[in-house]
N, CA, C and O atoms as a MOPAC input file, in Angstrom:
PM7 MOZYME 1SCF
protein

 N      0.83800 1    -1.17700 1     0.00000 1
 C      0.00000 1     0.00000 1     0.00000 1
 C      0.88800 1     1.24700 1     0.00000 1
 O      1.80500 1     1.35500 1     0.81300 1
 N      0.62100 1     2.17600 1    -0.89700 1
 C      1.36600 1     3.43400 1    -0.97800 1
 C      0.55600 1     4.52700 1    -0.30600 1
 O     -0.61900 1     4.73100 1    -0.61200 1
 N      1.20500 1     5.22300 1     0.61500 1
 C      0.54700 1     6.32300 1     1.31400 1
 C      1.16300 1     7.61900 1     0.82500 1
 O      2.36500 1     7.83200 1     0.97700 1
 N      0.36300 1     8.47200 1     0.24800 1
 C      0.81300 1     9.77000 1    -0.23900 1
 C      0.21000 1    10.82300 1     0.67900 1
 O     -0.99500 1    11.07000 1     0.63100 1
 N      1.02500 1    11.43700 1     1.50300 1
 C      0.49600 1    12.37100 1     2.49000 1
 C      0.24400 1    13.74500 1     1.88600 1
 O      0.86500 1    14.13900 1     0.89900 1
 N     -0.67800 1    14.45400 1     2.50300 1
 C     -0.96200 1    15.83000 1     2.09100 1
 C      0.26500 1    16.72100 1     2.26500 1
 O      0.47500 1    17.65100 1     1.48600 1
 N      1.07600 1    16.43700 1     3.28600 1
 C      2.27100 1    17.23700 1     3.53900 1
 C      3.24200 1    17.10600 1     2.36900 1
 O      3.81000 1    18.10500 1     1.93000 1
 N      3.44200 1    15.87800 1     1.85400 1
 C      4.33400 1    15.68000 1     0.71600 1
 C      3.81700 1    16.42900 1    -0.50600 1
 O      4.59700 1    17.05900 1    -1.21900 1
 N      2.52600 1    16.36800 1    -0.75300 1
 C      1.94300 1    17.05900 1    -1.90300 1
 C      2.04200 1    18.56800 1    -1.75800 1
 O      2.30900 1    19.26800 1    -2.73500 1
 N      1.82800 1    19.08000 1    -0.53900 1
 C      1.93700 1    20.51800 1    -0.30700 1
 C      3.37300 1    20.99200 1    -0.48100 1
 O      3.60900 1    22.07200 1    -1.02200 1
 N      4.34200 1    20.18500 1    -0.02400 1
 C      5.74700 1    20.55900 1    -0.16300 1
 C      6.12200 1    20.66100 1    -1.63800 1
 O      6.79800 1    21.60900 1    -2.03700 1
 N      5.69500 1    19.70400 1    -2.45000 1
 C      5.99200 1    19.73300 1    -3.89000 1
 C      5.31300 1    20.92800 1    -4.55200 1
 O      5.90300 1    21.57300 1    -5.41800 1
 N      4.08700 1    21.22500 1    -4.15500 1
 C      3.34800 1    22.33700 1    -4.75700 1
 C      3.94900 1    23.68600 1    -4.38400 1
 O      3.78300 1    24.66000 1    -5.12000 1
 N      4.65000 1    23.75900 1    -3.24100 1
 C      5.20200 1    25.04200 1    -2.80500 1
 C      6.57300 1    25.34200 1    -3.42100 1
 O      7.14700 1    26.39900 1    -3.15700 1
 N      7.09600 1    24.43900 1    -4.22700 1
 C      8.39200 1    24.65900 1    -4.85800 1
 C      8.22200 1    25.51900 1    -6.11200 1
 O      7.39200 1    25.23000 1    -6.97500 1
 N      9.02300 1    26.57700 1    -6.19100 1
 C      9.07000 1    27.43000 1    -7.38200 1
 C     10.29900 1    27.00900 1    -8.18700 1
 O     11.42300 1    27.13200 1    -7.70200 1
 N     10.10000 1    26.52000 1    -9.40000 1
 C     11.19900 1    26.06200 1   -10.24200 1
 C     11.64000 1    27.19300 1   -11.15700 1
 O     10.81000 1    27.88600 1   -11.74600 1
 N     12.94000 1    27.37400 1   -11.27400 1
 C     13.45900 1    28.36100 1   -12.21900 1
 C     14.53300 1    27.72000 1   -13.09800 1
 O     15.23600 1    26.80300 1   -12.67300 1
 N     14.64400 1    28.21400 1   -14.31200 1
 C     15.64400 1    27.73500 1   -15.25000 1
 C     17.00000 1    28.28900 1   -14.83000 1
 O     17.20800 1    29.50200 1   -14.81700 1
 N     17.92400 1    27.38500 1   -14.48600 1
 C     19.24700 1    27.80400 1   -14.02200 1
 C     20.25200 1    27.88700 1   -15.17000 1
 O     21.02400 1    28.84100 1   -15.26100 1
 N     20.23600 1    26.87500 1   -16.05100 1
 C     21.20500 1    26.81900 1   -17.14200 1
 C     20.87200 1    25.64400 1   -18.05700 1
 O     19.88200 1    24.94200 1   -17.84900 1
 N     21.69800 1    25.44400 1   -19.05500 1
 C     21.59700 1    24.26000 1   -19.89700 1
 C     22.54500 1    23.19300 1   -19.33900 1
 O     23.53800 1    23.51700 1   -18.68700 1
 N     22.23600 1    21.93900 1   -19.59600 1
 C     23.06800 1    20.84700 1   -19.08700 1
 C     24.52600 1    21.00800 1   -19.48800 1
 O     25.41800 1    20.75700 1   -18.67800 1
 N     24.78600 1    21.42500 1   -20.73200 1
 C     26.16500 1    21.52100 1   -21.19300 1
 C     26.93700 1    22.66800 1   -20.54800 1
 O     28.14800 1    22.77300 1   -20.73600 1
 N     26.25200 1    23.53400 1   -19.78400 1
 C     26.92300 1    24.63700 1   -19.09500 1
 C     27.67200 1    24.18600 1   -17.84100 1
 O     28.49300 1    24.93200 1   -17.30800 1
 N     27.39300 1    22.97200 1   -17.37000 1
 C     28.02100 1    22.46500 1   -16.15000 1
 C     28.94500 1    21.31000 1   -16.53500 1
 O     28.49400 1    20.34400 1   -17.15100 1
 N     30.23200 1    21.39200 1   -16.18300 1
 C     31.16100 1    20.34000 1   -16.59000 1
 C     30.81000 1    18.98700 1   -15.95800 1
 O     30.27400 1    18.91900 1   -14.85200 1
 N     31.12800 1    17.91500 1   -16.69200 1
 C     30.90300 1    16.57700 1   -16.15500 1
 C     31.73100 1    16.39100 1   -14.88800 1
 O     32.89700 1    16.78400 1   -14.83000 1
 N     31.10900 1    15.78400 1   -13.87200 1
 C     31.74800 1    15.53800 1   -12.57700 1
 C     32.35000 1    16.80100 1   -11.98100 1
 O     33.42100 1    16.77400 1   -11.37300 1
 N     31.63600 1    17.91000 1   -12.16800 1
 C     32.08900 1    19.18700 1   -11.64800 1
 C     30.92000 1    20.09700 1   -11.35100 1
 O     29.76200 1    19.67800 1   -11.35900 1
 N     31.24300 1    21.34800 1   -11.08800 1
 C     30.20800 1    22.29800 1   -10.71800 1
 C     30.31200 1    23.61000 1   -11.46300 1
 O     31.29300 1    23.88800 1   -12.15400 1
 N     29.27500 1    24.40200 1   -11.30200 1
 C     29.20400 1    25.75400 1   -11.85000 1
 C     28.38200 1    26.58700 1   -10.87500 1
 O     27.68000 1    26.05100 1   -10.01800 1
 N     28.48100 1    27.89000 1   -11.01700 1
 C     27.75500 1    28.79100 1   -10.12400 1
 C     26.82500 1    29.67500 1   -10.93400 1
 O     27.19300 1    30.17700 1   -11.99600 1
 N     25.61400 1    29.85900 1   -10.42000 1
 C     24.67900 1    30.79500 1   -11.04500 1
 C     24.21200 1    31.77800 1    -9.97000 1
 O     24.28400 1    31.50200 1    -8.77300 1
 N     23.74000 1    32.91100 1   -10.42500 1
 C     23.17900 1    33.90700 1    -9.52300 1
 C     21.67200 1    33.90500 1    -9.69200 1
 O     21.16900 1    34.06300 1   -10.80400 1
 N     20.95700 1    33.72700 1    -8.60600 1
 C     19.49700 1    33.78000 1    -8.64900 1
 C     19.02500 1    34.79300 1    -7.62100 1
 O     19.09400 1    34.54800 1    -6.41700 1
 N     18.54800 1    35.92100 1    -8.09900 1
 C     18.03200 1    36.99300 1    -7.23900 1
 C     19.04300 1    37.38100 1    -6.15900 1
 O     18.68700 1    37.56500 1    -4.99500 1
 N     20.30100 1    37.50000 1    -6.56500 1
 C     21.34900 1    37.92100 1    -5.64200 1
 C     21.94100 1    36.81500 1    -4.78600 1
 O     22.80900 1    37.08500 1    -3.95700 1
 N     21.50300 1    35.59500 1    -4.95900 1
 C     22.04600 1    34.47000 1    -4.19800 1
 C     22.84300 1    33.56800 1    -5.13500 1
 O     22.35400 1    33.17000 1    -6.19300 1
 N     24.07700 1    33.24700 1    -4.73500 1
 C     24.89700 1    32.34200 1    -5.53600 1
 C     24.52800 1    30.89300 1    -5.21400 1
 O     24.51000 1    30.49000 1    -4.05100 1
 N     24.23300 1    30.11500 1    -6.26100 1
 C     23.86700 1    28.70500 1    -6.10900 1
 C     24.84000 1    27.87200 1    -6.92800 1
 O     25.07800 1    28.14700 1    -8.10400 1
 N     25.39700 1    26.85100 1    -6.29200 1
 C     26.30600 1    25.91500 1    -6.95000 1
 C     25.48100 1    24.76000 1    -7.52300 1
 O     24.61300 1    24.20600 1    -6.84900 1
 N     25.76900 1    24.41000 1    -8.77200 1
 C     25.09300 1    23.28800 1    -9.43900 1
 C     26.15400 1    22.24200 1    -9.75700 1
 O     27.21900 1    22.57100 1   -10.28100 1
 N     25.86300 1    20.98100 1    -9.43900 1
 C     26.82000 1    19.91000 1    -9.66000 1
 C     26.25300 1    18.85400 1   -10.60300 1
 O     25.14200 1    18.35700 1   -10.41300 1
 N     27.04300 1    18.52400 1   -11.62500 1
 C     26.71100 1    17.47900 1   -12.58000 1
 C     27.55400 1    16.26100 1   -12.20500 1
 O     28.68200 1    16.11200 1   -12.67500 1
 N     27.00400 1    15.39600 1   -11.36200 1
 C     27.72400 1    14.22400 1   -10.86200 1
 C     27.51500 1    13.09500 1   -11.87200 1
 O     26.72800 1    12.17400 1   -11.65000 1
 N     28.23500 1    13.19300 1   -12.97500 1
 C     28.06700 1    12.28500 1   -14.10700 1
 C     28.28400 1    10.82800 1   -13.71100 1
 O     27.55300 1     9.94800 1   -14.16400 1
 N     29.27700 1    10.56800 1   -12.87300 1
 C     29.55900 1     9.18700 1   -12.46800 1
 C     28.35000 1     8.53100 1   -11.81300 1
 O     28.17700 1     7.31600 1   -11.90800 1
 N     27.51800 1     9.31800 1   -11.15500 1
 C     26.31700 1     8.80500 1   -10.48400 1
 C     25.05700 1     9.03100 1   -11.32100 1
 O     23.97700 1     8.55500 1   -10.97000 1
 N     25.20400 1     9.76100 1   -12.42900 1
 C     24.05100 1    10.16200 1   -13.24600 1
 C     23.04200 1    10.96000 1   -12.41000 1
 O     21.83300 1    10.74500 1   -12.49800 1
 N     23.57000 1    11.88700 1   -11.59600 1
 C     22.73500 1    12.69700 1   -10.70100 1
 C     23.17800 1    14.16300 1   -10.74900 1
 O     24.32000 1    14.47600 1   -11.08500 1
 N     22.25200 1    15.03800 1   -10.40800 1
 C     22.49400 1    16.47600 1   -10.33200 1
 C     22.14200 1    16.96000 1    -8.93600 1
 O     21.21800 1    16.44200 1    -8.30800 1
 N     22.88000 1    17.95600 1    -8.44700 1
 C     22.65000 1    18.52400 1    -7.12400 1
 C     22.81100 1    20.03900 1    -7.19200 1
 O     23.44600 1    20.56400 1    -8.10700 1
 N     22.23400 1    20.73300 1    -6.22300 1
 C     22.41400 1    22.17400 1    -6.09700 1
 C     22.49700 1    22.53300 1    -4.62000 1
 O     21.75800 1    21.99800 1    -3.79400 1
 N     23.41100 1    23.45000 1    -4.30200 1
 C     23.59300 1    23.91900 1    -2.92700 1
 C     23.88800 1    25.41200 1    -2.96200 1
 O     24.08000 1    25.99800 1    -4.02800 1
 N     23.91900 1    26.00800 1    -1.79300 1
 C     24.43600 1    27.37200 1    -1.72700 1
 C     25.90300 1    27.31600 1    -2.14800 1
 O     26.55400 1    26.28600 1    -1.97200 1
 N     26.42200 1    28.38600 1    -2.68900 1
 C     27.82100 1    28.42000 1    -3.09700 1
 C     28.73100 1    28.83700 1    -1.95100 1
 O     29.93600 1    28.59000 1    -1.99800 1
 N     28.17700 1    29.45800 1    -0.93400 1
 C     28.95700 1    29.96000 1     0.20400 1
 C     29.37800 1    28.82200 1     1.12600 1
 O     28.53500 1    28.10000 1     1.65700 1
 N     30.68400 1    28.66700 1     1.31400 1
 C     31.17800 1    27.71800 1     2.31200 1
 C     31.06900 1    28.40900 1     3.67300 1
 O     31.65700 1    29.47300 1     3.86700 1
 N     30.32800 1    27.82200 1     4.61800 1
 C     30.11600 1    28.48800 1     5.90300 1
 C     31.35000 1    28.50200 1     6.80600 1
 O     31.38100 1    29.24100 1     7.79100 1
 N     32.34700 1    27.71300 1     6.49200 1
 C     33.54000 1    27.62900 1     7.33500 1
 C     34.30700 1    28.94900 1     7.35800 1
 O     34.56900 1    29.49500 1     8.43000 1
 N     34.66500 1    29.46100 1     6.18900 1
 C     35.41200 1    30.73100 1     6.10400 1
 C     34.66700 1    31.78900 1     5.30100 1
 O     35.24800 1    32.80000 1     4.90600 1
 N     33.35100 1    31.54800 1     5.05500 1
 C     32.50600 1    32.51400 1     4.35900 1
 C     33.04900 1    32.86500 1     2.96900 1
 O     33.09000 1    34.03500 1     2.58900 1
 N     33.46700 1    31.83500 1     2.21200 1
 C     33.96800 1    32.05100 1     0.85900 1
 C     32.99500 1    31.46100 1    -0.15800 1
 O     32.45400 1    30.37500 1     0.05000 1
 N     32.77500 1    32.17900 1    -1.25500 1
 C     31.93800 1    31.69500 1    -2.35400 1
 C     32.77500 1    30.74200 1    -3.20200 1
 O     33.42500 1    31.15600 1    -4.16200 1
 N     32.75000 1    29.45200 1    -2.83100 1
 C     33.70800 1    28.54200 1    -3.44700 1
 C     33.19700 1    27.13500 1    -3.71000 1
 O     33.86300 1    26.37700 1    -4.41500 1
 N     32.05800 1    26.75900 1    -3.18100 1
 C     31.65600 1    25.35200 1    -3.26300 1
 C     31.49200 1    24.84800 1    -4.69200 1
 O     31.72400 1    23.66700 1    -4.95000 1
 N     31.09800 1    25.70900 1    -5.62600 1
 C     30.92500 1    25.26800 1    -7.00900 1
 C     32.23900 1    24.79000 1    -7.61800 1
 O     32.23400 1    24.04900 1    -8.60200 1
 N     33.36300 1    25.20900 1    -7.04200 1
 C     34.68300 1    24.79300 1    -7.52400 1
 C     35.25200 1    23.63400 1    -6.71600 1
 O     36.39600 1    23.22900 1    -6.92300 1
 N     34.44700 1    23.10000 1    -5.79000 1
 C     34.90900 1    22.01400 1    -4.94200 1
 C     34.92100 1    20.66700 1    -5.64700 1
 O     34.38000 1    20.51100 1    -6.74200 1
 N     35.54300 1    19.70900 1    -4.99900 1
 C     35.60100 1    18.34400 1    -5.53500 1
 C     34.38500 1    17.57600 1    -5.06400 1
 O     34.03000 1    17.63700 1    -3.88700 1
 N     33.73100 1    16.84100 1    -5.97900 1
 C     32.59800 1    16.01200 1    -5.60700 1
 C     33.03200 1    14.55300 1    -5.58000 1
 O     33.93700 1    14.13700 1    -6.30400 1
 N     32.36900 1    13.80000 1    -4.73500 1
 C     32.67000 1    12.37900 1    -4.58600 1
 C     31.62000 1    11.72600 1    -3.71600 1
 O     30.55800 1    12.29900 1    -3.47400 1
 N     31.92000 1    10.52000 1    -3.24400 1
 C     30.99700 1     9.77400 1    -2.38400 1
 C     31.71600 1     9.41300 1    -1.09800 1
 O     32.92900 1     9.20300 1    -1.08900 1
 N     30.95600 1     9.34200 1    -0.00700 1
 C     31.56300 1     9.06300 1     1.29500 1
 C     30.82800 1     7.95700 1     2.03600 1
 O     29.61300 1     7.80300 1     1.90700 1
 N     31.57500 1     7.19900 1     2.80700 1
 C     30.99700 1     6.20100 1     3.69600 1
 C     30.44000 1     4.97900 1     2.99100 1
 O     30.46300 1     4.87000 1     1.76500 1
 N     29.94000 1     4.06400 1     3.81000 1
 C     29.36100 1     2.82400 1     3.28700 1
 C     28.14100 1     3.08100 1     2.41600 1
 O     27.87000 1     2.32900 1     1.48000 1
 N     27.40700 1     4.14100 1     2.72500 1
 C     26.20100 1     4.45500 1     1.95900 1
 C     26.52200 1     5.16200 1     0.63700 1
 O     25.63800 1     5.38400 1    -0.19000 1
 N     27.79500 1     5.50900 1     0.45500 1
 C     28.23700 1     6.23700 1    -0.74400 1
 C     27.46900 1     7.54200 1    -0.92600 1
 O     27.08000 1     7.89400 1    -2.03900 1
 N     27.25700 1     8.24900 1     0.17000 1
 C     26.52700 1     9.51400 1     0.11200 1
 C     27.30400 1    10.53900 1    -0.70700 1
 O     28.50600 1    10.70300 1    -0.49800 1
 N     26.64000 1    11.23500 1    -1.64100 1
 C     27.33200 1    12.24000 1    -2.44700 1
 C     27.73900 1    13.43000 1    -1.58600 1
 O     27.00900 1    13.84200 1    -0.68500 1
 N     28.93900 1    13.98200 1    -1.88700 1
 C     29.46300 1    15.07900 1    -1.07600 1
 C     30.24100 1    16.04700 1    -1.94900 1
 O     30.61200 1    15.73400 1    -3.08000 1
 N     30.47700 1    17.22400 1    -1.40000 1
 C     31.34000 1    18.21500 1    -2.02700 1
 C     32.32100 1    18.70000 1    -0.96000 1
 O     31.94300 1    18.91800 1     0.19100 1
 N     33.58600 1    18.86600 1    -1.35600 1
 C     34.61800 1    19.38500 1    -0.46300 1
 C     34.99700 1    20.78900 1    -0.91700 1
 O     35.27400 1    21.01400 1    -2.09500 1
 N     35.00900 1    21.72000 1     0.01200 1
 C     35.42300 1    23.08500 1    -0.28500 1
 C     36.85700 1    23.05600 1    -0.81900 1
 O     37.71300 1    22.38500 1    -0.24200 1
 N     37.13200 1    23.77600 1    -1.91500 1
 C     38.47300 1    23.72600 1    -2.49000 1
 C     39.54700 1    24.40200 1    -1.64100 1
 O     40.73500 1    24.19300 1    -1.88800 1
 N     39.16600 1    25.20500 1    -0.65200 1
 C     40.16100 1    25.91400 1     0.14700 1
 C     40.57400 1    25.17900 1     1.41200 1
 O     41.76400 1    24.97400 1     1.65100 1
 N     39.59400 1    24.77700 1     2.22700 1
 C     39.92700 1    24.18600 1     3.52500 1
 C     39.40400 1    22.76300 1     3.67500 1
 O     39.47400 1    22.18100 1     4.75700 1
 N     38.88000 1    22.20600 1     2.58600 1
 C     38.46700 1    20.80100 1     2.50600 1
 C     37.34500 1    20.40900 1     3.46400 1
 O     37.18300 1    19.22600 1     3.76200 1
 N     36.57400 1    21.36900 1     3.94800 1
 C     35.37300 1    21.00700 1     4.70500 1
 C     34.44000 1    20.29900 1     3.73000 1
 O     34.22700 1    20.77300 1     2.61400 1
 N     33.88600 1    19.16800 1     4.14800 1
 C     33.08900 1    18.34100 1     3.25800 1
 C     31.63800 1    18.35300 1     3.69800 1
 O     31.33800 1    18.22900 1     4.88500 1
 N     30.72300 1    18.50500 1     2.72100 1
 C     29.30000 1    18.61300 1     2.99100 1
 C     28.51600 1    17.60600 1     2.16000 1
 O     28.85900 1    17.32600 1     1.01100 1
 N     27.44800 1    17.06300 1     2.76300 1
 C     26.54800 1    16.16700 1     2.05100 1
 C     25.78100 1    16.96300 1     0.99800 1
 O     25.27000 1    18.04500 1     1.28400 1
 N     25.70200 1    16.42900 1    -0.20800 1
 C     24.90400 1    17.07500 1    -1.24900 1
 C     23.42400 1    16.76800 1    -1.07200 1
 O     22.58500 1    17.36700 1    -1.74500 1
 N     23.09300 1    15.84300 1    -0.17800 1
 C     21.69400 1    15.51300 1     0.10300 1
 C     21.12900 1    16.33600 1     1.25400 1
 O     20.07800 1    16.96200 1     1.11900 1
 N     21.82900 1    16.33200 1     2.38600 1
 C     21.30900 1    16.99700 1     3.58200 1
 C     21.95500 1    18.34000 1     3.87000 1
 O     21.38000 1    19.16300 1     4.58200 1
 N     23.15300 1    18.57400 1     3.32000 1
 C     23.88000 1    19.81000 1     3.60200 1
 C     24.72500 1    19.74800 1     4.85700 1
 O     25.41400 1    20.71700 1     5.17400 1
 N     24.69400 1    18.63100 1     5.58600 1
 C     25.44500 1    18.51600 1     6.84000 1
 C     26.93700 1    18.37500 1     6.58000 1
 O     27.35500 1    17.80900 1     5.57000 1
 N     27.73000 1    18.89700 1     7.50400 1
 C     29.17900 1    18.79400 1     7.43700 1
 C     29.57400 1    17.35500 1     7.79100 1
 O     29.14600 1    16.83100 1     8.82000 1
 N     30.38100 1    16.72400 1     6.95000 1
 C     30.74600 1    15.31200 1     7.12600 1
 C     31.62700 1    15.07100 1     8.34500 1
 O     31.66000 1    13.95900 1     8.87100 1
 N     32.33500 1    16.09200 1     8.79900 1
 C     33.21500 1    15.91400 1     9.95800 1
 C     32.47800 1    16.07400 1    11.28300 1
 O     33.08600 1    15.97600 1    12.34900 1
 N     31.17300 1    16.32000 1    11.22000 1
 C     30.38000 1    16.44200 1    12.43700 1
 C     30.37600 1    17.83600 1    13.03800 1
 O     29.75800 1    18.06500 1    14.07700 1
 N     31.05900 1    18.76600 1    12.39300 1
 C     31.04900 1    20.13500 1    12.89600 1
 C     29.67300 1    20.75300 1    12.66400 1
 O     28.84300 1    20.19800 1    11.94500 1
 N     29.44800 1    21.89100 1    13.27600 1
 C     28.13300 1    22.52700 1    13.25400 1
 C     27.79900 1    23.25400 1    11.95300 1
 O     26.76600 1    23.92100 1    11.88600 1
 N     28.61500 1    23.15300 1    10.94100 1
 C     28.35300 1    23.82300 1     9.67500 1
 C     27.32700 1    23.04400 1     8.85500 1
 O     27.34100 1    21.81300 1     8.83500 1
 N     26.43900 1    23.77100 1     8.18300 1
 C     25.51800 1    23.15700 1     7.21700 1
 C     25.37800 1    24.10200 1     6.02700 1
 O     25.62000 1    25.30500 1     6.12800 1
 N     24.98100 1    23.51900 1     4.90300 1
 C     24.71700 1    24.32700 1     3.71000 1
 C     23.30100 1    24.03500 1     3.22800 1
 O     22.75700 1    22.95800 1     3.47100 1
 N     22.71500 1    25.01100 1     2.54400 1
 C     21.38800 1    24.81600 1     1.94600 1
 C     21.52700 1    23.90600 1     0.73400 1
 O     22.49500 1    23.99800 1    -0.02000 1
 N     20.55500 1    23.03700 1     0.56100 1
 C     20.48400 1    22.21800 1    -0.64900 1
 C     19.16800 1    22.51900 1    -1.35400 1
 O     18.18900 1    22.92500 1    -0.72700 1
 N     19.16300 1    22.31300 1    -2.66300 1
 C     17.98500 1    22.60500 1    -3.46700 1
 C     17.66500 1    21.41200 1    -4.36600 1
 O     18.57800 1    20.72900 1    -4.83000 1
 N     16.37900 1    21.15300 1    -4.61700 1
 C     16.04100 1    20.09500 1    -5.58400 1
 C     16.39800 1    20.53500 1    -7.00000 1
 O     16.35500 1    21.72100 1    -7.32500 1
 N     16.75000 1    19.56400 1    -7.83300 1
 C     17.11600 1    19.81500 1    -9.23100 1
 C     16.30700 1    18.87900 1   -10.10700 1
 O     16.09800 1    17.71300 1    -9.77200 1
 N     15.85200 1    19.40900 1   -11.24000 1
 C     15.22700 1    18.53900 1   -12.23300 1
 C     15.70100 1    18.96200 1   -13.61300 1
 O     16.04200 1    20.12100 1   -13.84800 1
 N     15.71400 1    17.99300 1   -14.51900 1
 C     16.15700 1    18.22200 1   -15.89200 1
 C     14.98200 1    18.07600 1   -16.82900 1
 O     14.10200 1    17.24300 1   -16.61500 1
 N     14.97100 1    18.89600 1   -17.87500 1
 C     13.92900 1    18.79700 1   -18.89600 1
 C     14.47800 1    19.33300 1   -20.20700 1
 O     14.89500 1    20.48900 1   -20.28400 1
 N     14.48100 1    18.50200 1   -21.23300 1
 C     14.89200 1    18.90500 1   -22.57800 1
 C     16.24000 1    19.60400 1   -22.59600 1
 O     16.41100 1    20.61300 1   -23.28000 1
 N     17.21700 1    19.06100 1   -21.83000 1
 C     18.55600 1    19.62200 1   -21.82800 1
 C     18.74000 1    20.84000 1   -20.95700 1
 O     19.80600 1    21.45400 1   -20.97700 1
 N     17.72200 1    21.20900 1   -20.18900 1
 C     17.80300 1    22.35500 1   -19.30600 1
 C     17.77800 1    21.91500 1   -17.85000 1
 O     17.17200 1    20.90100 1   -17.50500 1
 N     18.44700 1    22.69300 1   -16.99900 1
 C     18.53400 1    22.39300 1   -15.57300 1
 C     17.67300 1    23.38900 1   -14.80600 1
 O     17.83100 1    24.60200 1   -14.94800 1
 N     16.76300 1    22.86600 1   -13.99500 1
 C     15.86600 1    23.68300 1   -13.18200 1
 C     16.18000 1    23.44100 1   -11.70200 1
 O     16.44100 1    22.31200 1   -11.28600 1
 N     16.14800 1    24.50300 1   -10.92900 1
 C     16.37300 1    24.42600 1    -9.47600 1
 C     15.09800 1    24.86100 1    -8.78700 1
 O     14.42900 1    25.80100 1    -9.21700 1
 N     14.76900 1    24.16000 1    -7.70900 1
 C     13.56600 1    24.46200 1    -6.94300 1
 C     13.88000 1    25.28300 1    -5.70400 1
 O     14.81400 1    24.97900 1    -4.96100 1
 N     13.09600 1    26.31400 1    -5.49300 1
 C     13.21900 1    27.18600 1    -4.32400 1
 C     11.91000 1    27.10300 1    -3.54100 1
 O     10.82500 1    27.16800 1    -4.11800 1
 N     12.02300 1    26.96000 1    -2.23900 1
 C     10.81000 1    26.93200 1    -1.40100 1
 C     10.69000 1    28.20500 1    -0.62600 1
 O      9.73900 1    28.37600 1     0.13600 1

């Protein structure tokens, strides 16, 4: 039996999708940065996993706009996708935004969807 809650439906309905870029604008297994209403958002094309992710571009550790230039990979037994800041190597989950080292840093994550070669990011 599948249970579809009203909360899940309301959450999906409250997402505003915007066109961020074309797929070819983001390097394979790398990232790019876009500006949306004054906020820098990092977009990651994790080709090895056939997945896309989006986070804030600001690394909360030293307040640098750098995450889009970070290294992406997988961590732990669950192979959770992550990004490492290129400056101080703080590593963050691309799913939850939590810092992998257990420190109190977190980053915003955004849903991503693809359509006809275009990349859309969801804002709530």
